[in-house]
N, C-alpha and C positions, 0 to 999 in steps of 0.2 A: 179624492174619491171617497164617497160615503160608504159605510159598511154595508148598508142595505143594497148598494149597487155593485157589490163585489162578489155576487153569487158565482160559485164555481160550476161550470158545466164542462166536464171533461169530454174527451173523445175516445171512449173505451172501444177497443176492438172486440169483436164477438167471436167466440169459438163455436157458436151454435145459436139457434133461435131462442133457446131458454135464456141465454145471457142477454140478448137484445131485449126480450120481453121484460126481464128482471130490471134492467137499467131503466127502461121506459117507465115501468111501474114506480120505481123509486123516485123519479124526478117529476112525474106528472100527477100522481095521486096526492091530493091535498087533504089536510085534516078538516073535519067539520065536527059539530057537537056529537054527531052519531058516529063519526069516524075519527077517533083520537089519533094523535101522532104516534103514540106507543100504546099497545094494549097487550096484557097478559091474559090468556084464556085458559083456565084450568091447568096452569103450568106446574109441573113437578120436576125435580132434578135429584138424582141419586148418583152416588159414586162409591164404588167398592162396598156395596151393600148398605151404605149409610144414606138415609133420606135427608137431604139438605133443604129442599123446598117441597111443599105439599099443597096442591090445589090453589095456587095463587091466581086470583082474578084482580086486575088492577089496570086503571087507565091513566094516561098522562096526556092532558090537553095542550094545545098549542100555547106557548108562552108560559106554561107552568114551570115553577121550580119545585119539583117533588123531591122531598127529602126522605130517604130510606134510613130510618132510625132503628137502632137495636144494639143489644150487647154483642160481644164477640161470638161468632158461631150461629147467629140468628138467620143468616142467609142474605145479608145485604149485598155484599160484593158479588155473590153468585147471581143474584137478581140482575145486577148491573151488567154483568158479563154476558148474560143471555140476550141482551138487546142487540149487541153487535157481533154475536155468535163467537165470542171468545170461548164460550161454553154453549153446548146444545142441549135443549130440553130432553128429558127422558119421557115426558108426557105433556100434552098440551102444546100450544103455539104462542109465539110472540109475534105480534103484528106491528109493522112499521108503516105508517100512512096507509093502513087498510090492507096491506099485503103481508102474508106470513113471511117472516124473514128466512124460512127454509127455502122459499121460492125466489129469493133474491141472490144475485151474484155476491158472494161473500166479500170479495175484494172491493167491489163498488159500494157495498153496504158500509164497510169500515171506513172507506174514504169519505163517505157522506156524513159520518158521525165524529164529532170531536171527542177526545178521550184524554182526561187529565187524572194522573195518579199521584199518590203522596210523594213518591221519590222522583217524580217528574219524568225520568227516563230520557233525558236529553242525550244525544250522541256526543261523547266527550271530545272527539276529534273533529267535530263540526263547529264552526262559529255559530253565534246566535242567529245571524242572518241565514245560514244554511239550515239550521234546525227549524226555524220558523217557516222557511220556504220549501221544506221538503215535499209536502203533499202537493202544493201547486205545481212544483217542477215535475213530479211523477205524473200529474194530470196534464202536463205539457202546456202549461200557461206560457205565454211569451215572457222572455226574461225581464223586459222592462216592467211588465205588469207584476211579476213576482217581487221585484225590488220595491216598487211602489207600495205593494201590499204589506211587505215587511215593515217599511217605515210607518205606514198607517197604524199597524198593530202595535208597534213599539210605543207610539204616542198613546194609543188607546189603553194600554196596560200600565202606562206611567213610567216608561223607560226612555232614557235619552237616546237620540239617534246614534251616538258614537258607540253605544253598547253592541251594535250589530257586528262589530269586528272582534268582539271578545269571545273567549271560550268558556264553557260552563264552569271550569275550575276557577275562573277569575271572577265569578259572581257570588254574591251572598245567597243564602237559602231562599230568602224572599224574592230576590231577583230571578233565580232559577225557576221558581214557581210561576212568576209572571211570564217568563219565556214559555213555560209549559202551557199556560193558558193561551198565549198568543199563537203557539203552534197549533193548538186544538181548534182555534178560530180561523186559521189561515185560509181554508177553502170555503169559508162562510157556511158551515154546516147548519142545518136546521136544528139538530139535536146535539146536546153537549152532555157527556157522561163524566161525572167527577167523583173519584173514589178517595175520600178523606184527603182532599188536596192540601189542606192547611194543617193537618194533624201533627206533622213533625216540626212545626215552627214554634219559636218562642211566643209567649202570649201577646207581646206588643206587635210583632210582625203579623201574627195571626189576625189580630184585631184590624190592622191596617188592610190586610188582604180581604177580609170579610167586607169591609167598607167599600173597597175597590170592586168586589164582586157585585154588590148591590148596585153601585153606580153603573157598572158595565152592563148589567142585565137590563137596567132601565134604558140603556142606549141601544142594545142589540136584540133584546127580546127573544132569546133562544128558548127552546124547550129543554129544560135541564133536569137530569136525574142526579141527585147529590147524596152520596153515602157519608154518614157520620154516626158516631156513638154518643156525641156530645149534644145534649138537649138544648143547651143555650145556643149553639150554632144552628141547630135545626129550627128553633123558634125565630132566630134572627134572619135566616136566609130563605126559609121555605115559604112558598105560598100554600102548600099542603104538606102534611107529615104522615108518612105511612110507617106504622110501628110493626116491626117483625119480632116474633118470639119463636124460637125453635123451628124455624122454617115455615111458619104460618103467619099470614097477615092478621093482625089484631084489629086495627082501626086505620082509617084514613081521615084526617081532620085538619082544619086550618089551625094555625098556631094558637089563636084565641080559644077555639073549641078544645084543643088538646089540654090547655091549662084548666079548663072547666070540667073536663070529662070525669065521670065517676067509674069508668072501666077500671077494674083492679090493676091490670098491667100498666095502664097509663098513669094511674094514681101512684103506683110504686115508683115509676120512673121520675115523676115530678117530685116526690118526697126525697128521692135519692140525690137530687140536685139542689135541694134546699130553697131558701128564700131568694127573692129578687129576680125571679124569672119573668115577671110581667114586663120589665124594662127591655128584655131581649126582643119582644115582639114589635117594637116601634119601627124596626127596619131602617133606622136613621143612618145616614152616611156622613153626617157632619162631625 
């Protein structure tokens, strides 16, 4: 079964007309050039009197890998978490497929979006197979379909079929991260959110997984929002780079444009990472 044919369509029960409307909007509204998959409209976020994000306007088109780049405290992870409502805006709106995510059933919203974090977050008492198949089972897929999907994804992320019976403690860091990506893809979501997923890995494993990500994205063509503070990773993986500074969006540029930019904040970032950045933009996987 090809990944493009494994789209999840759950059978959510409704507690009211709003939930039914929200679920329909989420699955039937499609992105167009004027209706991006994700859109931030004048978004701000504050917590305990601290302004974390201010006046964010940003669009993510279908198939983009948008990298949120910035130093610690710039608002990258906050921006990511506003998409699937792990956090809620204090002003403005985040739109998913043309619908404000405030108007979407939060459970259905999160099930429709893959989410990968640095520490993976696998359930330690679940096998690899149970971890990957978690969301499809919640969505009441037939058991045979779940098992087939797990095996398909193990192959897709480069893990042997026998890995399915292992527990997270029996895996290397790189293997756990691959399982985390497979779990995020299990219900074939349109959107994939990735919060520094390779940041805790050693350089060689990180390089391998960056190559795997590029190869995977060429196969599945998800709309990805990817958080990192590493410019080389941003240049290598991103189709566009959004630089954040102190909770404000500075620029949104392609990797090549980023390296040529004369914006002072961009130039400072490029200088900080030194020479040899051009080679990171070739996006090679070999």
